[in-house]
C-alpha positions as CSV (number, residue, x, y, z in Angstrom):
1,X,-0.6,-21.9,20.9
2,X,-2.0,-24.7,23.1
3,X,-1.6,-28.4,22.9
4,X,2.1,-29.0,23.2
5,X,2.0,-32.0,25.5
6,X,2.8,-34.5,22.7
7,X,6.1,-32.7,22.1
8,X,7.6,-34.2,25.2
9,X,8.2,-37.4,23.3
10,X,10.9,-35.6,21.3
11,X,12.8,-34.1,24.3
12,X,14.9,-37.1,25.0
13,X,18.7,-36.6,24.5
14,X,19.2,-40.2,23.7
15,X,20.6,-40.8,20.3
16,X,19.1,-44.2,20.3
17,X,15.6,-42.8,20.9
18,X,16.0,-40.3,18.1
19,X,17.1,-43.0,15.6
20,X,14.2,-45.3,16.6
21,X,11.8,-42.3,16.1
22,X,13.4,-41.6,12.7
23,X,13.1,-45.2,11.5
24,X,9.4,-45.3,12.7
25,X,8.7,-42.1,10.8
26,X,10.3,-43.3,7.6
27,X,8.8,-46.7,7.9
28,X,5.3,-45.3,8.5
29,X,5.7,-43.0,5.5
30,X,6.4,-46.0,3.2
31,X,3.5,-47.9,4.8
32,X,1.3,-44.8,4.2
33,X,0.0,-44.7,7.8
34,X,1.5,-41.7,9.6
35,X,1.2,-38.8,7.3
36,X,-1.6,-39.7,4.9
37,X,-1.5,-39.3,1.2
38,X,1.9,-37.8,0.2
39,X,1.4,-37.7,-3.6
40,X,-0.3,-35.1,-5.7
41,X,-3.8,-35.7,-6.9
42,X,-3.7,-33.5,-10.0
43,X,-0.9,-33.1,-12.5
44,X,-0.4,-30.5,-15.2
45,X,0.7,-31.1,-18.7
46,X,3.9,-29.5,-19.8
47,X,3.7,-26.9,-22.6
48,X,2.5,-28.4,-25.9
49,X,6.0,-28.5,-27.5
50,X,7.3,-30.9,-24.8
51,X,7.0,-34.6,-24.8
52,X,3.7,-36.2,-23.7
53,X,3.5,-36.7,-19.9
54,X,1.1,-39.6,-20.2
55,X,3.9,-42.2,-19.5
56,X,4.7,-40.6,-16.2
57,X,1.1,-40.6,-14.8
58,X,0.2,-42.9,-12.0
59,X,-3.2,-44.6,-11.8
60,X,-5.7,-42.4,-10.0
61,X,-4.1,-39.1,-11.0
62,X,-6.1,-36.5,-13.0
63,X,-5.1,-34.0,-15.6
64,X,-6.2,-30.4,-15.2
65,X,-6.6,-27.9,-17.9
66,X,-4.5,-25.0,-16.5
67,X,-1.6,-24.1,-18.6
68,X,2.0,-23.7,-17.5
69,X,3.0,-20.2,-18.6
70,X,4.9,-17.4,-17.0
71,X,2.2,-14.7,-16.7
72,X,2.3,-11.2,-15.3
73,X,-0.5,-9.1,-13.9
74,X,-2.4,-7.1,-16.5
75,X,-5.0,-4.4,-16.3
76,X,-7.8,-5.3,-16.5
77,X,-7.5,-8.7,-14.9
78,X,-8.0,-11.6,-17.3
79,X,-8.3,-15.2,-16.1
80,X,-8.2,-17.8,-19.0
81,X,-11.1,-20.1,-19.6
82,X,-8.7,-23.0,-18.9
83,X,-8.1,-21.6,-15.4
84,X,-5.3,-19.6,-13.8
85,X,-2.0,-20.2,-15.5
86,X,0.6,-22.1,-13.5
87,X,4.1,-20.5,-13.1
88,X,7.1,-22.5,-14.3
89,X,8.6,-24.8,-11.7
90,X,11.6,-22.5,-11.2
91,X,9.3,-20.0,-9.4
92,X,8.3,-22.5,-6.7
93,X,9.7,-20.3,-3.9
94,X,8.5,-16.9,-5.3
95,X,8.0,-14.2,-2.7
96,X,6.9,-11.1,-4.6
97,X,8.1,-8.4,-2.1
98,X,11.4,-10.1,-1.4
99,X,12.4,-11.0,-5.0
100,X,16.2,-10.9,-5.3
101,X,16.3,-9.9,-8.9
102,X,13.9,-7.0,-8.4
103,X,15.8,-5.8,-5.3
104,X,19.0,-5.8,-7.3
105,X,17.5,-3.3,-9.7
106,X,16.8,-1.0,-6.8
107,X,20.2,-1.2,-5.1
108,X,21.5,2.2,-6.5
109,X,18.7,4.0,-4.7
110,X,18.8,2.0,-1.4
111,X,20.7,2.8,1.8
112,X,22.7,-0.4,2.0
113,X,24.6,0.9,5.0
114,X,21.4,0.5,6.9
115,X,20.5,-2.8,5.1
116,X,17.4,-1.3,3.4
117,X,17.7,-4.0,0.7
118,X,16.5,-6.5,3.2
119,X,13.2,-4.8,3.8
120,X,10.0,-5.3,1.7
121,X,10.2,-4.0,-1.8
122,X,7.0,-4.8,-3.8
123,X,7.4,-4.6,-7.6
124,X,4.9,-2.5,-9.6
125,X,1.7,-4.3,-10.4
126,X,2.7,-5.0,-14.0
127,X,5.9,-6.8,-12.7
128,X,4.1,-9.2,-10.4
129,X,3.5,-12.7,-11.4
130,X,-0.1,-13.6,-12.0
131,X,0.0,-17.4,-12.0
132,X,-0.3,-20.2,-9.5
133,X,3.0,-21.0,-7.7
134,X,3.8,-24.8,-8.1
135,X,5.2,-27.0,-5.4
136,X,8.8,-28.2,-5.9
137,X,9.5,-31.6,-7.3
138,X,8.7,-34.5,-4.9
139,X,6.8,-32.1,-2.6
140,X,5.0,-34.1,0.2
141,X,2.2,-33.1,2.6
142,X,4.1,-31.7,5.6
143,X,4.8,-33.9,8.7
144,X,2.3,-33.1,11.4
145,X,2.9,-31.4,14.7
146,X,4.5,-32.2,17.2
147,X,6.8,-34.5,15.0
148,X,7.4,-31.6,12.7
149,X,9.3,-29.7,15.4
150,X,12.2,-32.1,14.9
151,X,11.7,-33.5,11.4
152,X,10.5,-32.1,8.0
153,X,10.7,-33.6,4.5
154,X,13.9,-32.6,2.8
155,X,12.2,-32.3,-0.6
156,X,9.9,-29.6,0.8
157,X,12.8,-27.3,1.6
158,X,15.6,-28.7,-0.5
159,X,18.4,-26.4,0.5
160,X,21.6,-27.6,2.0
161,X,23.5,-24.5,2.9
162,X,22.3,-24.1,6.4
163,X,23.1,-27.8,7.2
164,X,26.6,-27.2,5.7
165,X,27.5,-24.0,7.6
166,X,25.4,-24.4,10.8
167,X,25.4,-28.2,11.2
168,X,28.2,-27.9,13.8
169,X,25.9,-25.6,15.9
170,X,23.1,-28.2,15.6
171,X,20.7,-26.0,13.7
172,X,19.8,-28.7,11.2
173,X,21.2,-32.0,10.0
174,X,20.4,-34.2,7.0
175,X,18.8,-37.6,7.8
176,X,18.1,-39.4,4.5
177,X,14.7,-38.0,3.2
178,X,14.4,-35.8,6.2
179,X,15.9,-32.7,7.8
180,X,16.5,-33.2,11.5
181,X,16.5,-30.2,14.0
182,X,18.3,-31.1,17.2
183,X,17.3,-27.9,18.8
184,X,20.6,-26.1,18.7
185,X,21.6,-22.6,17.7
186,X,24.8,-20.5,17.3
187,X,24.9,-19.7,21.1
188,X,23.1,-22.9,22.3
189,X,24.5,-25.7,20.2
190,X,23.9,-28.1,23.1
191,X,20.2,-27.3,23.0
192,X,17.7,-24.5,23.4
193,X,16.2,-25.9,26.6
194,X,19.4,-25.5,28.6
195,X,19.9,-22.0,27.2
196,X,16.4,-21.0,28.0
197,X,16.8,-22.2,31.6
198,X,20.0,-20.3,31.9
199,X,18.3,-17.1,30.8
200,X,15.7,-17.6,33.4
201,X,18.3,-18.2,36.0
202,X,20.1,-15.0,35.0
203,X,17.0,-12.9,35.2
204,X,15.7,-14.3,38.5
205,X,19.0,-14.7,40.3
206,X,18.8,-18.5,40.0
207,X,15.3,-18.6,41.6
208,X,13.0,-19.2,38.6
209,X,12.5,-19.5,34.9
210,X,11.3,-17.1,32.1
211,X,7.7,-17.8,32.9
212,X,8.1,-16.9,36.6
213,X,9.9,-13.8,35.4
214,X,6.7,-12.7,33.7
215,X,7.7,-13.4,30.1
216,X,4.7,-14.2,28.0
217,X,5.6,-12.8,24.5
218,X,9.1,-12.8,22.9
219,X,10.4,-11.1,19.8
220,X,13.3,-13.3,18.4
221,X,15.5,-11.2,16.1
222,X,17.3,-13.1,13.4
223,X,15.7,-16.3,14.5
224,X,17.4,-18.9,12.3
225,X,15.3,-22.0,12.1
226,X,13.4,-20.9,15.2
227,X,14.5,-23.6,17.7
228,X,14.5,-20.9,20.4
229,X,10.8,-20.3,19.8
230,X,10.0,-24.0,19.6
231,X,11.5,-24.7,23.0
232,X,9.7,-21.8,24.6
233,X,6.4,-23.4,23.9
234,X,6.4,-25.8,26.9
235,X,6.5,-22.6,29.0
236,X,3.5,-21.3,27.2
237,X,5.5,-18.4,25.9
238,X,4.5,-17.1,22.4
239,X,7.3,-15.9,20.1
240,X,7.2,-13.7,17.1
241,X,10.3,-15.0,15.2
242,X,11.6,-13.1,12.2
243,X,14.7,-13.0,10.0
244,X,15.5,-11.4,6.7
245,X,15.8,-13.3,3.4
246,X,19.6,-13.1,3.3
247,X,22.6,-15.4,3.1
248,X,21.1,-17.8,5.6
249,X,18.9,-19.1,2.9
250,X,15.4,-20.3,3.7
251,X,15.6,-20.0,7.5
252,X,12.1,-18.8,7.7
253,X,10.9,-21.4,5.3
254,X,12.4,-24.1,7.6
255,X,10.8,-22.5,10.7
256,X,7.3,-22.5,9.1
257,X,7.7,-26.0,7.7
258,X,8.4,-27.1,11.2
259,X,5.1,-25.5,12.4
260,X,6.7,-22.6,14.3
261,X,5.5,-19.0,14.0
262,X,7.8,-16.9,11.9
263,X,7.9,-14.3,9.1
264,X,10.4,-12.5,6.9
265,X,11.3,-9.1,8.2
266,X,14.4,-7.0,8.9
267,X,15.6,-4.3,11.2
268,X,16.7,-1.6,8.8
269,X,15.0,1.8,8.1
270,X,11.3,1.1,9.0
271,X,9.5,0.2,12.1
272,X,8.7,-3.5,12.5
273,X,5.0,-4.2,11.8
274,X,4.2,-4.8,15.4
275,X,2.5,-2.4,18.0
276,X,4.4,-0.5,20.7
277,X,4.8,-2.2,24.1
278,X,4.1,-5.7,22.9
279,X,6.9,-7.9,24.2
280,X,8.4,-8.8,27.6
281,X,11.6,-9.9,25.9
282,X,13.5,-9.1,22.7
283,X,16.1,-11.8,22.0
284,X,19.2,-11.6,19.8
285,X,21.5,-14.6,19.6
286,X,24.1,-13.8,16.9
287,X,21.3,-12.0,15.1
288,X,23.7,-10.1,12.8
289,X,22.3,-6.7,13.7
290,X,24.7,-3.7,14.3
291,X,22.9,-2.3,17.3
292,X,25.7,0.2,18.1
293,X,25.6,1.9,14.7
294,X,23.5,5.0,13.5
295,X,23.2,6.4,17.0
296,X,21.6,3.2,18.3
297,X,18.4,3.8,16.3
298,X,17.7,0.0,16.2
299,X,17.9,-0.2,20.0
300,X,15.4,2.6,20.1
301,X,13.1,0.5,18.0
302,X,13.6,-2.3,20.5
303,X,12.7,0.2,23.2
304,X,9.4,1.0,21.4
305,X,8.5,-2.7,21.2
306,X,9.4,-3.7,24.8
307,X,6.9,-3.5,27.5
308,X,7.7,-1.8,30.8
309,X,10.3,-3.8,32.7
310,X,10.9,-5.9,29.6
311,X,14.3,-7.6,28.8
312,X,16.7,-7.3,26.0
313,X,18.8,-10.5,25.7
314,X,22.0,-10.1,23.8
315,X,24.1,-13.3,23.1
316,X,26.9,-12.1,20.8
317,X,30.7,-11.7,20.8
318,X,30.8,-8.1,22.1
319,X,29.2,-9.4,25.3
320,X,32.2,-11.6,26.1
321,X,35.1,-11.3,23.7
322,X,38.1,-9.0,24.3
323,X,39.7,-9.1,20.9
324,X,39.2,-7.2,17.6
325,X,36.7,-4.3,17.9
326,X,34.4,-6.1,20.4
327,X,35.3,-4.0,23.5
328,X,34.7,-0.8,21.5
329,X,31.3,-2.1,20.4
330,X,30.5,-3.2,23.9
331,X,31.3,0.3,25.3
332,X,29.0,1.9,22.7
333,X,26.2,-0.5,23.6
334,X,26.6,0.3,27.3
335,X,26.5,4.1,26.6
336,X,23.5,3.8,24.3
337,X,21.5,1.6,26.7
338,X,22.4,3.8,29.7
339,X,21.2,6.8,27.8
340,X,17.8,5.0,27.4
341,X,17.8,4.3,31.1
342,X,18.1,0.5,30.6
343,X,19.9,-1.4,33.4
344,X,22.4,-4.2,32.8
345,X,21.2,-6.9,35.2
346,X,23.3,-9.9,34.1
347,X,26.4,-10.7,32.0
348,X,27.8,-14.2,31.9
349,X,28.3,-17.2,29.7
350,X,28.4,-15.1,26.5
351,X,25.1,-13.4,27.2
352,X,24.2,-9.9,28.5
353,X,20.7,-9.0,29.7
354,X,19.2,-5.5,30.1
355,X,15.9,-4.5,31.7
356,X,13.9,-1.5,30.3
357,X,13.2,0.5,33.4
358,X,10.3,3.0,33.3
359,X,12.2,5.9,34.8
360,X,10.6,9.0,33.5
361,X,12.9,11.4,35.4
362,X,16.0,9.5,34.1
363,X,14.8,9.9,30.5
364,X,14.0,13.6,30.9
365,X,17.4,14.2,32.6
366,X,19.3,12.4,29.8
367,X,17.3,14.3,27.2
368,X,18.3,17.6,28.9
369,X,21.9,16.5,28.7
370,X,21.5,15.8,25.0
371,X,22.2,12.1,25.5
372,X,18.9,11.1,23.6
373,X,15.9,12.7,22.0
374,X,12.4,12.3,23.3
375,X,9.7,11.5,20.7
376,X,6.9,13.9,20.1
377,X,3.6,12.5,21.1
378,X,2.3,9.8,18.8
379,X,-1.1,8.3,18.1
380,X,-0.7,4.6,19.1
381,X,-4.0,3.8,17.4
382,X,-2.2,4.2,14.1
383,X,-0.7,1.0,12.8
384,X,3.1,0.6,12.5
385,X,3.1,0.0,8.8
386,X,5.7,1.5,6.4
387,X,6.6,3.9,9.2
388,X,10.1,5.2,9.3
389,X,12.1,4.4,12.4
390,X,12.4,7.2,14.9
391,X,15.7,8.2,16.5
392,X,14.0,9.0,19.8
393,X,12.2,7.2,22.7
394,X,8.8,7.7,24.1
395,X,8.4,9.0,27.7
396,X,6.8,6.1,29.6
397,X,3.2,6.3,30.7
398,X,1.4,4.5,33.4
399,X,1.4,0.7,33.3
400,X,-1.8,-0.9,32.0
401,X,-3.7,-3.6,33.9
402,X,-2.7,-6.7,31.9
403,X,1.0,-6.3,32.9
404,X,0.0,-7.5,36.4
405,X,-1.1,-10.8,34.9
406,X,1.6,-13.4,34.8
407,X,0.2,-16.2,32.6
408,X,-1.0,-16.1,29.0
409,X,-4.2,-18.0,30.0
410,X,-5.1,-15.1,32.3
411,X,-4.5,-12.6,29.5
412,X,-6.7,-14.2,26.9
413,X,-9.9,-12.7,28.4
414,X,-8.4,-9.3,29.2
415,X,-10.2,-6.2,27.7
416,X,-7.4,-3.9,26.7
417,X,-7.5,-0.2,27.5
418,X,-6.3,0.4,23.9
419,X,-9.8,-0.7,22.6
420,X,-11.6,2.0,24.6
421,X,-9.5,4.5,22.7
422,X,-10.8,3.3,19.4
423,X,-14.4,3.0,20.5
424,X,-14.7,-0.7,20.9
425,X,-16.6,-1.4,24.1
426,X,-16.1,-4.1,26.6
427,X,-19.5,-5.5,25.7
428,X,-18.6,-5.7,22.0
429,X,-15.2,-7.4,22.9
430,X,-16.9,-10.0,25.1
431,X,-19.6,-10.7,22.5
432,X,-16.9,-11.2,19.8
433,X,-15.1,-13.7,22.0
434,X,-18.2,-15.8,22.6
435,X,-19.2,-15.6,19.0
436,X,-16.0,-17.1,17.7
437,X,-16.1,-20.0,20.2
438,X,-19.3,-21.2,18.5
439,X,-18.0,-20.5,15.0
440,X,-14.7,-22.4,15.4
441,X,-16.7,-25.4,16.7
442,X,-18.8,-25.2,13.5
443,X,-15.7,-24.8,11.3
444,X,-14.2,-28.1,12.5
445,X,-17.4,-29.9,11.9
446,X,-17.5,-28.6,8.3
447,X,-13.9,-29.4,7.6
448,X,-14.4,-32.9,9.1
449,X,-10.7,-33.3,10.0
450,X,-8.8,-34.3,13.1
451,X,-7.4,-31.6,15.4
452,X,-3.9,-32.5,14.4
453,X,-4.3,-31.8,10.7
454,X,-4.0,-28.0,11.2
455,X,-1.0,-26.3,12.7
456,X,-0.1,-23.0,11.0
457,X,-3.2,-20.6,11.0
458,X,-3.6,-17.1,9.7
459,X,-6.5,-14.9,10.6
460,X,-6.3,-12.3,7.7
461,X,-8.7,-9.8,9.4
462,X,-8.3,-10.6,13.1
463,X,-10.2,-7.7,14.7
464,X,-9.8,-8.4,18.5
465,X,-8.4,-11.9,18.1
466,X,-11.5,-13.8,19.1
467,X,-11.0,-16.4,16.4
468,X,-7.4,-17.1,17.7
469,X,-8.6,-17.3,21.3
470,X,-11.2,-19.9,20.3
471,X,-8.4,-22.0,18.9
472,X,-6.3,-21.8,22.0
473,X,-7.0,-25.4,23.2
474,X,-6.0,-26.9,19.8
475,X,-2.4,-27.7,18.8
476,X,-2.1,-24.6,16.5
477,X,-0.5,-21.2,16.4
478,X,-2.2,-18.2,14.9
479,X,-0.7,-15.3,12.9
480,X,-3.3,-12.5,13.6
481,X,-3.2,-9.9,10.9
482,X,-4.8,-6.5,11.3
483,X,-5.0,-4.6,8.0
484,X,-3.1,-1.4,8.1
485,X,-6.1,0.5,6.8
486,X,-8.2,-0.5,9.9
487,X,-8.0,0.7,13.5
488,X,-5.2,-0.7,15.5
489,X,-6.8,-3.6,17.3
490,X,-3.4,-5.5,17.2
491,X,-2.3,-3.9,20.5
492,X,-5.3,-5.5,22.1
493,X,-4.4,-8.9,20.5
494,X,-0.9,-8.6,22.0
495,X,-2.4,-7.6,25.3
496,X,-4.3,-11.0,25.2
497,X,-1.0,-12.9,25.0
498,X,-1.1,-13.6,21.2
499,X,1.0,-12.6,18.3
500,X,0.4,-11.0,14.9
501,X,1.4,-8.2,12.5
502,X,0.0,-5.3,10.6
503,X,-0.3,-5.8,6.8
504,X,-1.9,-4.3,3.7
505,X,-3.5,-7.0,1.6
506,X,-3.1,-4.8,-1.5
507,X,0.4,-6.3,-1.3
508,X,1.7,-9.9,-0.9
509,X,2.6,-11.1,2.6
510,X,6.2,-11.6,3.8
511,X,6.3,-15.4,3.8
512,X,7.3,-18.3,1.6
513,X,4.7,-20.2,-0.5
514,X,2.9,-23.1,1.1
515,X,3.4,-22.0,4.7
516,X,-0.1,-22.1,6.2
517,X,-2.7,-24.9,6.8
518,X,-5.7,-22.6,7.4
519,X,-6.5,-19.1,6.2
520,X,-9.5,-17.3,7.7
521,X,-10.9,-14.2,6.0
522,X,-13.8,-12.6,7.8
523,X,-15.2,-9.7,5.5
524,X,-11.7,-9.1,4.2
525,X,-12.7,-8.8,0.5
526,X,-15.5,-6.3,1.1
527,X,-13.1,-4.1,3.1
528,X,-10.8,-3.9,0.0
529,X,-13.4,-3.8,-2.7
530,X,-13.0,-0.1,-3.5
531,X,-9.3,0.1,-3.0
532,X,-8.3,-0.1,-6.7
533,X,-5.9,-2.2,-8.7
534,X,-3.7,-4.6,-6.8
535,X,-6.5,-5.0,-4.2
536,X,-8.9,-6.8,-6.4
537,X,-10.6,-10.0,-5.3
538,X,-8.5,-11.9,-7.8
539,X,-5.3,-10.5,-6.4
540,X,-6.1,-11.5,-2.8
541,X,-7.2,-15.0,-4.0
542,X,-3.9,-15.4,-5.8
543,X,-2.0,-14.5,-2.6
544,X,-4.1,-16.9,-0.6
545,X,-3.2,-19.6,-3.0
546,X,0.5,-18.8,-2.8
547,X,0.5,-18.9,1.0
548,X,-1.8,-21.9,1.6
549,X,-0.4,-25.5,1.6
550,X,-1.7,-28.1,-0.7
551,X,-4.8,-29.6,0.9
552,X,-5.0,-26.6,3.2
553,X,-8.3,-24.8,4.0
554,X,-9.5,-21.3,3.3
555,X,-12.6,-20.1,5.2
556,X,-14.2,-17.0,3.7
557,X,-17.3,-15.2,5.0
558,X,-18.4,-12.0,3.3
559,X,-21.1,-10.2,1.4
560,X,-23.1,-12.4,-1.0
561,X,-21.7,-10.6,-4.0
562,X,-18.2,-11.5,-2.8
563,X,-18.9,-15.1,-2.0
564,X,-20.7,-15.6,-5.2
565,X,-17.8,-14.4,-7.3
566,X,-15.3,-16.5,-5.3
567,X,-17.5,-19.6,-5.8
568,X,-17.4,-19.0,-9.5
569,X,-13.6,-18.5,-9.6
570,X,-12.6,-21.3,-7.2
571,X,-12.2,-24.1,-9.8
572,X,-9.9,-21.9,-11.9
573,X,-7.6,-21.6,-8.9
574,X,-7.9,-25.4,-8.4
575,X,-9.8,-25.1,-5.2
576,X,-12.7,-27.2,-4.1
577,X,-15.5,-25.1,-2.5
578,X,-18.7,-25.7,-0.5
579,X,-21.1,-23.1,0.6
580,X,-22.8,-22.9,4.0
581,X,-25.4,-20.6,5.5
582,X,-24.6,-19.6,9.1
583,X,-25.7,-16.8,11.5
584,X,-23.5,-13.7,11.8
585,X,-23.1,-11.6,14.9
586,X,-26.4,-9.9,14.2
587,X,-28.2,-13.3,14.0
588,X,-28.8,-12.9,10.3
589,X,-28.0,-15.4,7.6
590,X,-24.5,-15.2,6.1
591,X,-22.6,-17.3,3.6
592,X,-19.5,-19.1,4.6
593,X,-17.3,-20.6,1.9
594,X,-15.2,-23.6,2.8
595,X,-12.4,-23.8,0.2
596,X,-9.7,-26.4,0.0
597,X,-6.6,-26.2,-2.2
598,X,-6.1,-29.4,-4.3
599,X,-2.7,-31.0,-4.2
600,X,-1.4,-30.7,-7.7
601,X,2.0,-30.7,-9.3
602,X,3.7,-30.1,-12.7
603,X,5.0,-33.3,-14.3
């Protein structure tokens, strides 16, 4: 979100400047001045049959009583007196719904021709781990934004494959203890800034940039390490970046470690967990998606997500190469996009750009000629969650008012027409916005930290996005989550120029461990309290612990019965917790828990 000004210090193309910055960072780390305490506070004893760890303990470290033991979820839930068990170190990157070994067992029943294996597949409850996920060896508190855009600790994402296979395209390079991200990509190895300006020139006929073209929100498909998103930030363009957990190992983990908004997802058989008409641009740069296959059903999903007059940017070999099957693929793409009434507005320097024209008569004519299928009427208030893709397109309706606003700052205060359809009044919307301005100010006083200590934020029950709007002046980005069992307020959040996703908190989220600095849960637990096994308070707490970084904050406000139970369990999860009484929206007293995850490690 806001606060990107400091990033200009890293825009220099001078190799000398980069090396000076690198030496300063490494030197400051050893001096202990730039990034704070980089060592764990708590350490766990190894299982009793191993050698004593006492000789490896440093002065000032503490022993905790939690045991290292591979533990699975049982019914009823049982937490040992010694505290939650800690998973063995080999599970330090565990993502329950993207677990490779579990997906392999499902392969005979999956449609691999449509890449169904890349989608979410959550194991049965009894097959889910029920232990705290440990950090990897030599894990360090992440480098702070904006420095993290260009440098992260190697030990935090200790995987070399991307550097080996994509180093020539300037995705990522190894620099001693650090990974360095020069800002390149497969189709912009000389830097994302130049590529972004070129796209703006192509769309505006050399007269402007993406911002002047009205682009506020972008969906980056197969985002790599998300450098495209990082270099859109100076234009105040918000990007939802996603990629599957595939052969490009840990690309989303790299993106989030850098402080760039991203999540694991895949274009396969189900709709993406985002509302219809949410993006002015969908971007694919060598995104490894076969858009031309299966009657163009993936392009029809892009059509669902694009706003009126939105752009589809396609930087891939079929757009420019004349060998192999590329001309045949290109012709299929032209036919499919023409059937959807998209217009090709530019094609040069390895990139093609289409615009989604809202031409109702064209769509109806093409449907009559059997060139496409028109979707039956759908209820847009229903979240796009576990919804099969539809091989059809919606007949466009009238434009809504926010699309006449060209900057994100203007959109932040917009009352979306989608809210009136689900009985949320403009008065309630405005009151919610003002309320969270006050609460965020209070939160920062309670946390007693500098504004730069928080970068990756998730609002786990975002309602209309008021919490994220209140953070807009801070150097953070917010993943706004709307539970799939609630009304679709996520459309309104996108109408305000922000990003987010639908999710069901009875299941783990599609992200790596240790990827957020702050989690905010406003009456989340009480919403799920009668939803059965898998949705219990302990299950959601465990997922919070998996997602939050060491020394990260979790702010919970809920019914007294919920906050009391969390306060009792916090120490077993190795959280510190303080309780505060504040006023809720009805001006009544409400308990707020400020939890902080201790930085611990297995030794």
